[in-house]
N, C-alpha and C positions, 0 to 999 in steps of 0.2 A: 397674675396683671390682672386679668379680667375680674376677679373676687377683691381688688381692691380698687375697681374703679368699674362701676355696672354700668357706663354711660358709654366704656371702651366696647363694642361689638366685635370685630375682626382684629384677629394677630396671624400675620401671615411671614413667611419668608418666599422672596422673590428673585429670581434667578434672569439671566440673560443669553440668550443662545448665539451662537457664528452670526445670525441674519440680524441680529439686534431685537428681538422679538423677547418680551417680559414673559414669563412662566412661571407657575407657580411651583416651588420644593414641597411646600405642606404649609395648610392654617388651622385655624384653633376648632372649626367646626367639626363635628361631626360625619363619620361615613354617610350616616341614612340621612341627615339634614339636608335640602334643598338648597341650602345656599352652600353647600358644600362643594370645594376647588380641587380637585386630585392632582395628582403630581402631574405635573408636564403640562397642565392647562394653560393657556396661550392666555395672557391677559390685555385684554385689546383696548382697556380703558386708563394706559400709562401714559401719565403726562410730558413732554419734553420735559421738563427738571427732573423726575424721578429716572428718565431712560438716563440724563448727563451724569445724576448719580455715581455712577463706578466709572465716569472718569473727573470726580469733584473730589470724590472719597470724603463728603459733608454731611452730617444730619444735617435733615430739615422740617419745616412745619408748609402743610401747603391744602389749601379746601377753604373753605369748601366746596368742593367739585363732587357733580356728580358720577354716580357709573349705574350698572343695570341692576345693585342692589340700595342704592339710597344715595344721599346727598351726605358728605363726609367729612370731618376736620381729619390727617392725615398727620399721622409723626412717623417719618422713616430716616433709619440708620443703617448705613453700608457696614459689612463686616468686612474688617480685612485682613490679610491673610499675615499673621508676623510675621513669617519666612519670607514673601514674594513682596508683600505692599501691595499686593494687587487685592480687589474687591473680591471675595467668594460670592454674597450673597448680598441682599438689602431687607432687613427687619423692618415691618413697620405694620401702625398699628391704628385703626381707625375710631374715630367717636363720632355718633349722630350730630352734626351739627345744629340742629334743631335745640341738642340740651347742652349744648357748650356754654361753660361760665369759663370767659377768659382768665378772669381772677384767678379762679379756682384753680384752673386746669393748667395756669402758669406758675402759680404758688406751691400746689401742693400736686397735682396728680401727675404732671411733667416730670418734674425732679425726682420722683418716686419708681417713676416710670421708667426713667432713665435709668436710673442706679440698679433699676433691677432688670435693666436691658443690656446695662455692662457688664454685667454678672454670666446672665444667659448669651451675649454677645461673645466671651471665652469660650463658654462652655459648646457655644454651636462651633468656633474653631477650632476646640481638640475632636467634635463629632468628625468636623468634615476632613480633617487631620487623618483622621483614625482611616475616614473611607476612601480617601486618595490612597494609603498605605495597601488596604485591601484589595483597590483594584491594582494598584502595581503590580502586587502578589499576584493577583490573577492571571493579568496582563505576560508574567514572567512564565507561569506553567503553563500558558497556554503558547508561549513561543515555545518552551523546552519540547512539546507535545508535538505541535510540526514540521522541528527540528527532525525529532525521530521517526516521525514519518518520510521526511522528505530523506534522511539517509536511506532508511529503508528502501525506499523506490531509484534511489542512487545506485544500490548494489542491486540492483533488479540483473541477472542473467542478458537478455534481451534487451536492445538501444528502444530506449521511451521518449519522448516528446509530448507537451500537452501546449494547445493553445485552447486562448478564452475566446469568447463569443465576439471578439474584435479581431481575431486571428492575429493577436500577439503569444508568443511564444513563452510559457510560463514556466517550462521541466524542460529541461536536455540534461539526461542522467548521464555518467559515465560510459556505459557502453555506447551511447550514442556519439559521443565524443571520441572515440576509441573508433568507429565506425566511419567517422566523416572526417576527424582530422579536425573536427572544432571544437574551444572550449565553448562549456555552457555561457561564460561570462560575456562573450559575444553573440551568443543567439535570446540569451533573455532579454524580454522586450521587442525584439525584433518582429515586426508587420510586416504586411501587405506580399504574403507569402514567401519571406524571407527562408524558410522551413524546409522549401523545397529546392533552393538552390544547390546545396551541399546534393541531393540525387540525383537533379536534371539539369546543372546548371543554367538555369533562369526560375524567376518567378513564374509560379503557375498553380492552377488548380490541381488539387489531388485528393486523394481518398475522403481523409481527414474532410473537404467540404463537403462532403456527401452527407455528414452530419446537422449540419446547419438547412442544406438546401438541396435538392434534388438538379444532378446536373447531365442530363442524358449524352450531352457528349463525353463524360468523365465513363460513363458506363463502358463505354467502347473502350476504352484505352485499357478495360481490365478485363478481358471476357474470363476469369475462369471466377470471377467476384460472387462470392457466396455472400448471404446474407441472413445472420442467427437472432432472431428477434431484432432489438434496434443494436447490435454489433456487425459490423463489415470485416471480412476475411478476403484476401485477396492477392496477387504473384505479381511483382513488376519489373523490368529490367530496368535498372536505374542507370544510365550513362555517367553521371560524373562523378561515381562515387570510387574510392581508391583511390585519387589520381588521374580520373576518367580512364582506368580500364571498363568501367564498370561491374556489374553485378544483379545476380537476382535476389531478389528478396520478398518474402512472405512476410505483408503485415496484415494488424488487427488491429480496430479501429472503436473504440465506444465514447457513447454521450456524455461528458459530465452534467450531472444535473445537482439544483441546488435543493430544498428537503420540501420544495413546493411540487420539483418533478420538472421544472423548465430546464431546460438546457443551456447549459453558461459558458461550454467549451467543449473540448475534447481529446482524448486521450489514445495516441498509438503507440502500439509495441512492434518494433521490426524484427527480423531474422533473416541471416543470409543464409538462404539457402541453394548458392552457386553451386557448391559440392554438391548438391544434393540433385541440383538439374545435371550436372555433368553426369553423376552418376546413372540418371533416368536415362541420359541420351547414348551414354556410351552400352548402358542395359539394351535398347532396343536396337542400335547399333549391329551389338554383337548376336540378338534374335535375327535380324533379318540376314547377314552373312553365314552365321555357323549353326544356323537350325537346326539340322542335322550332324552336326558335328557334334556327337552326344559328347566325348572325351573331353573337349574343350571347353566345356559351357560353363561359364560364370555359376550357372545355377544348377542345382540338385537334380539330376535325372533319376526314376527311380521306379520299381514294380517290382508291387506288393504280390502272394499269392492267397488264393480266397480265403483262406485265414489270418491274411496280415502278416505274414510273414516278410521281410522283406526278401528279395530274390534276386537283385540287382539293383546299384545303387553306383553313380559315377563319383569320379575325381571329385569332385568338388563337395562332394558329403563331407573329406576329409580336410580341406582347404579351409572351408563356413563352420568345419564343427569337431576338426581337429582327427575325429576316430578313425583308423586303419578300415578302410572297406574290409576288410578281410574278419575286423571282427562289427561290422555289423552287418552284412547279409546270413542271413540262418537264423534271425531272432526277428523278436516280434515287434513292430512299430510303438505298439505300448512298453516296451523297455524304453524307451527314447523320449516319448510326449510327456508333457507336464500332465499329473493325475486330475486336475483339474479341467483340463481340455480333453481327456479323450472322447468323453461321451458324446462330443461336438465332432470329434475326428470317427466314430463309429456311427454316426448318425450320416455323416457323409459318405462314408463307404455304403451304407444300405442302400441310398439313393441311388450312387452309380450304379450298383447290382439289381437296382431294381428300376429302372427309366431307363439305362441304358444313354446318359445325356453325362455330358460333360460339366461337371462339378467345379466355378469358378471361386478364385478367392477365401476357404475357409482358412482361418488364420488360429496358431494354434503357439504354443511354446515347448520348446527341444534342446533338450540334455547336451552343452557339451560337454568334451572330454573333461575341460578345469571344472565341470560341476555347474556351474553357469549354467542362465537359462536365455535363448535365443530367441526371436520371433521368428517364424516361419511362415510366407500365407504360401498356399500348394493349388495346385490345380490339376485335376485328375478324369481321369474317363477307364469304365469297365471295358475288359476286352471278352468276348464270348466265342465259342467256336461254332462251328454252324449248326447241331444241335439244339444251342442258344444255353449248354451250359459252360457258368464261368470260367472263365482260364486264369485269368488275373488282372489286377488294377494298375494302371501306368497314370503314373503323374507327375509333374516337372514341381520343385518347391524354390519359392525365393524369400533371402534373407529379409525380413522389414525390420528389422530390430531399429536401425536406425530413424527409421519412419515413425516407429509408433514411440520413441524417444521425444523426437520434433513436437508429436503431437502432445504428448504428457506435456513438457515445459512447455509449450503453446499453451494448454489448456491450463496449466499452471499457473503460467504469468497473467491469462488473462483475467483465470478468478482471483490472484493477489492485487490485482488493479482496479477489478471491480469494490472492491471488499476496502483496498483503500481512497475510495473515492465516493466512497459511502458515509451514511451519518453516523457507524459506531465510533465505539472510544476507540483510542489507542489499542487497550488490552485487549479490546472485544476483537478490535481488528487481529493483532498478531495471534489469537489463539486462534483465529479462524482461517489463518494463514499458516498457521504451523499445521492445522487437522488436516491441511489441504494437500499440503506438501506429504506428510505421510501417507495419505490417500494413495496418490499421484505417483511415489515413487517406490511403495510396495516397502518404507522405511520400517521397524518396528516400534521405532520411537523418535521425535522429532524434540529439542526443546532450545529456549531461545535465555540467553541470562542476560542480565543488564545492571549495571552498577548503581547503588545500592551504600550511597557511606563509602566506603572503602570495600565491602564486599562483590560479589556479584552473583546473585542468587540467581533460579528460575524465576522469568520474570511471563512466562508460560512453557507449555509442555504438555504433551499427548504422546502417551505407551508407555512412562515410567510407571514402573511400581512405587505405592508408598513408605516401603520400607529404604527404596533407592531414595526415593527424595531425602528424608528423614535425615540419613549421612550427607549425603552430597549434596545437598543444594546450596550449603557455605563452601569458599575457596580459602577460606583464611588459615594459615598453620596456626594453632593456639599452643599455649607454655602450658606447663601445670596448675596456672593459675588462670584459665580460662583466656585468655588477656593474647592479643594477635602479636603475632611473632613480628621482626621487622628484620631487614639485612643493615647492613654499616651505613646506608645512607640514609636509614629514616625510613625507607619504605616496606610495604607490607608484603609478607610473600603469600603467594597464591602456591596451593597446591594440585597437582596430579597435571591433564594434560590440558585441562580447560583455562587452568593456570598459565602454563607456559604459553598459551596465545594470547591470550588478553594480556601475559607482560610484555606482548610484544618482546620473547627472548629465543623465537625460534630461530635456529639456523639453517640456511638455504642449501648449505650443503649435506644438511644430512637426511638420508635415504628417506627418513616418515615426515619429513617436511618441505614446504614450497616458498619458492621464491616470492610471496603474495603473506607470507607470514602464518598460514593454515599447518595443520596436522593432519594427515590420516594414514590410514590403513585399511586393508581388507581382512584381517587376518589378527584380533585383538588379541586372540592367546599368544602371539608369538611376542609380546610385549612382556609376559609374562619370565620369559627364561631371556629377556635382555639385561647384559650384564650393567652392573650400575656404571660403572664407565662409559658405557655406550647409550646410557638412557637419557637422553635430556628433559626431563620432567625433574622438577622437584618434590621430592615426597611421592613418588607414583603411588593412589590407591588399588588401582587393578580392579574395580567392580564393575566397571560400564562393559 
């Protein structure tokens, strides 16, 4: 158009935002030109007639009118969406008023320009429709990613809630629903400390509020509060939980931040530790009442010779670890302690012998009769005769497996929540979560399958061998021609254990299945001997 009319100075495409401001989509000036208007720049010189063109939907000529670039005669044509009839944008052409030739312009330039504009309108409408389609596709992809994140959070083992900066509830997962008895639908969007009512029976400030501002009175309610960076960890008794029976909970709170680091909310994971509190209280009471009654102690009382051989263990050993006492006495402690923990135990014994001071809280793993490992914490002291010769070591050991598991799950939940609240992609977040689960649980391999088409390949994994993934990535049963096999209803057939779970065909009555639809075993080798009529799996591969 500019080549056809040298008097045409500017050609541009204008839009209108929700506030009614006119702005440039694009103009004909190159980016390096001082007269270039970048996309999004507000056009402050728009006339009332130009603003009204979005409603009137008619082309018009106006001018001469002045603006910051000069005095112009302007031709303006609305672009109409053929599907909705709404104005998508306004195409404008400016011609210098001093060179305007009314007769030529009306009889030659404008008809030609308008013909070209009509063609351009159609092209622009197609481009705008394509742009809208791509935007819609991106929105759908974003919604799918958000759904995957929400599903992952929903199935976290700890009760989890989150609030925004206005203290409105934005997350209330399934574990939280189970703990409080209140469905998420009733809590999402609630403000004014509504999230405190299920715990305390009233609207009040609680630990989450410390993320936004310091409240000295709150600190006094949580005497065991610990700060780990910008994360808060505390315990509290919540009198309104479980129908006002009350419960002890451990809570971990972290801020939610945007990409600039500003706090935009808070997220809290909560674990019921009532059983642990009750166990601790029972242990304290037992130690006070029966501290001299070794035979009735819940903890293991033991003595070791200077060479580290058991000379006595209390019956609690059998209760906690399963070995009969006569199979323990006379053996070295090294026969029972985990190889990775031996060096630490030997160092503690050296300190006892050298300092004659009580050594407290050494933690180590010790073998149960079933072959598993239990965590123990031991305290002890060396006994010497009058000449200063070492006689033996006397100690008491407590089973801290549950506490260790709680610490592991708490660390796992915290790590997962921090990852999911960070800026990483879904794929990267899942990879970090799986790696964390593998590390904290001690599993050899961890993987997650996600649906792709009709198959369920590994979306992320940690610890699986490359040849295993090569053969086991797909769950589809395939025929001789390589095509996917289907049942009589036209549904695809998924093989082996993962296929059983993903197909929703687990039998709660089967000893290897759970009511929730899971499949588990501590001895996968036993599956090799499982008769076909007792194996619930379709085409078991037995490669795990």
